[in-house]
N, C-alpha and C positions, 0 to 999 in steps of 0.2 A: 504494500499499499504506500509506504514512504517512497520507495523507488519510483512508483508510478507518478506520485505527486511531484517528485523532483524532476522526472523526465518531462512532465507537463510544464513545469516552471521554466526549465531550460528551453523547451520548444517555444513557449510564449516570448521569452527574451530574444531568441533568434528571429522569431516572427516580427517582433517589434523593431529590432535593429534593421531588418530588411526593409520594412515599410518606412522607417524613419529616413533611411538613405534615399529612397525614391522621393520622399517628401522634400528632403534637402535639395535634390536636383531641381524639383519644381520651383522652390523658392529662389534658387540661384538663377533659374531661367527668367523669373519675373524681375529679379534684380538687374540682370543684363539688359532686359527691355527698358527699364527705368533709366539706366546709365546711357544707353544708346539715345534715348529721347533727350536727356539732359545735355549730352554732348552736342547733339544737333541744334538745340535751342541756344546753347552757349556760343557756338561758333557763328550762328546767324547774327547774334547781338554784337559780337566782336567786329563783324564786317561793317557795321553802321558807321559812317563818318570817315572811312578810309578813302584814299584816292583810288582811281580806277585801277592803276597798276598794282597798288597794294592789295586791292580786292581780288585781283586775278590770281596772285600767288597765294593769298590767304585762302581763297576758295578752293584752289587746287589742293592744298595741303589738307584743308578741312574735309573735302570730299574723299580724299584718299583715306583719312582716319576713319570717316564714317563707313566707307566701303569695307575697310578691314574689320571694324567693330561689328557691322551687320553680318559680314561673312563668318566671323567667329561665332556669332549668336546662332546663325543658321546651322553651322556645323554642330554646335552644342545641342540644338533642338533635335536634329536628325539623330545624333548619338543617343539622346534621351529617349526618343520615340521608338527608334528601331532597335536599339540595345545591342548587346552581344549575342551571338548565336553560334551553334555548332550542329552539324549534320553529318551522320556517318551511316554507311551500310556495311562496314567492316566488322564481321562477327568477332574478330580478334579484340575489338574494343568492348565486347559485351561485359556488362557489370561495372564499367568505368563511368561514374556519374559525378566526377569532380575534375577541376582544373580547366574547364572550358569557359566558365564565366563565374562571377561572384555569386555566392549563395546558391550554387547549382543543386546540390543534394538537399541542403536545408530548405530550399524553396518548394520541394515536392509535398503535396498533400498526402502522399503515400510512402510507405517503406517498401513498396513493391513486393509484398508477400506473395502475390500471384506468380511472379516470375521465379524460375529456379535459380539458386545461387550459382550453381555450376551445371554444365550440360554433360550428360553421360558420354563417354568416348564413342559409343556406337550410334549416338543420335545424329540424324541428318537435318541440318538447318536448311529449310526451304526459303525462308525470307527473314530479313532483319533490317530494322530501321530505328535510328535514334536521333531526335532533334530536341534542342533546348534553346530558349530565348528569354531574355529578361527585359525586353523593350516594352514600353507602355502602350504601343498600338495593339498588341495582342492581349496582354493580360493586365493592363493598368498597373496595379500595385502587386500583382502576382506573376510569377514566372509561368511560361508556357512550355509544355513538353509533349512529345509524341514518342512512344516506345512500343515497338511492334516486333513480335518474334513468332515464327512458325517452325515447329520441329516435328519430325517423324521419328518415332521410337521403336525399339524392339518390343516384342510382346511383354517381356518381363519389365523393361524400363517404363513402358506405358502404364502398367498397373501400379508400379511404385510412384510414379508422378501423379497419377490419379488419386492415390491414397493420400499423398502429401497435400494436394489441393483441397480435398474434401475434409482434411483434418485441421485446416488453418483456423486458429482462434486468436483473439486479441482481448486483452484485459484493459478496460478503460480506466481513467484516473479515479473514478468512483467505484472501482472494483467490479464493474459489470462485465460479464463475459460476452463477447460478440463473435458471431460466426458469419461466414459468407452466405449469400443467397445461392442456393443450388436449385436450378430450374431447367425444365425442358421447353419452356414457353418463351416467346418473344425473341428467339434467336434461331438460326438455321440448325445449330448444333446445341447439345446440352451445355449449359453455362454455369460457371462458378464465378460469382461476382462479389467484389470487396468494396467497390466504389461506383456509385451510379448517380450522376446528376449533381453532386455536391460542387458548387461553383463551376458548373459546366465541365466537370471532370468525370472520367470513367476508368475503371480497371476491372478486367475480367479475363477468364480463360474459357475457350470453347473446345470441346473434346469431340473429335471425329473418331469414334472407336473403330469403325470399319477400316479406316486408313491408318490407325494408330498415330494420328496427328493431332497436335494441340496448338491452337493459336492463342497467344498471350497479347493482350492489348492494354495500354495505359495512355490516356490523353488528358491533359490538364489545361484548363482555361482556354480551350479552343473547340471543344466538342468533337465528336466522332465524324460528323459530316464534313469537317475541314481537315481531316487526317488522310494519311496514305493508306489506311486500312481498307482492303477490298470490301465490296458490298456484302459478300457472303459471310464476312466476319463482323458485320455491324449489327446493332440491334434492329429488330423489326417489330415495333409496337410493344416492346417490353416496358412494364411499369412495376416498380418494386411494391410489394404488399404493404398496405397502410400500417400494419402493426410493426414494421421495421423502420419506418420513416423517422428521421430526426426532426428537430424544430424548424429546419429549413425546407422540409418536404422532400428531402433526398435521402440516399443511403450511403453510409460510410462506416466501416468497422474501425477506422482510424480516429474517429472523432467522438 
């Protein structure tokens, strides 16, 4: 119980620091706007009463300064809005969720319990994709992610992985045990769901038993419809049962 409370406190501190940094960026952007306006007004006043020649050189220098200031502001705003991002399809990078941008792993709403920590040597990776971004266009104060993995297993490995997925449990800060939704409805394949709809984020695994193939999906702050996930691995009319919904009307075993 104490560990859960401590983890929740640490998580809240990280959450606050991440949001505070983006708020600082916004305030800095507003400050730059004010400075650009003040510089423009000041240089205009300095021109009054000067000779024509003096005005010519003064205006040239002033215009150059204004262009440089405005250019710096534009670059800053683009950097703030677009943010840092990383995209890979290299399976050798699987499991590496740090070092590509600030607060990369800390910014996830999930600890990715659905995804296997390691892949069995005999597993065949059919598809893999990882994308992360901390720009404000996509997620405002929250980072955006896409993580997608499709693996085909041997018969024994498939059963082991299926048992792992169906055994996932989380203990909340108030000592409540939470389990994933296991359903045959709303997806093309049987689904095991740990996150659905919370802040437009989703995490689940789909099990194709006939092909011994499992598709793992995580999308944060962008929705499945904007992801690279093929249509056959997307929800089709699924709605979490009302008895598992949280106060936001969504489902998340992590919250």
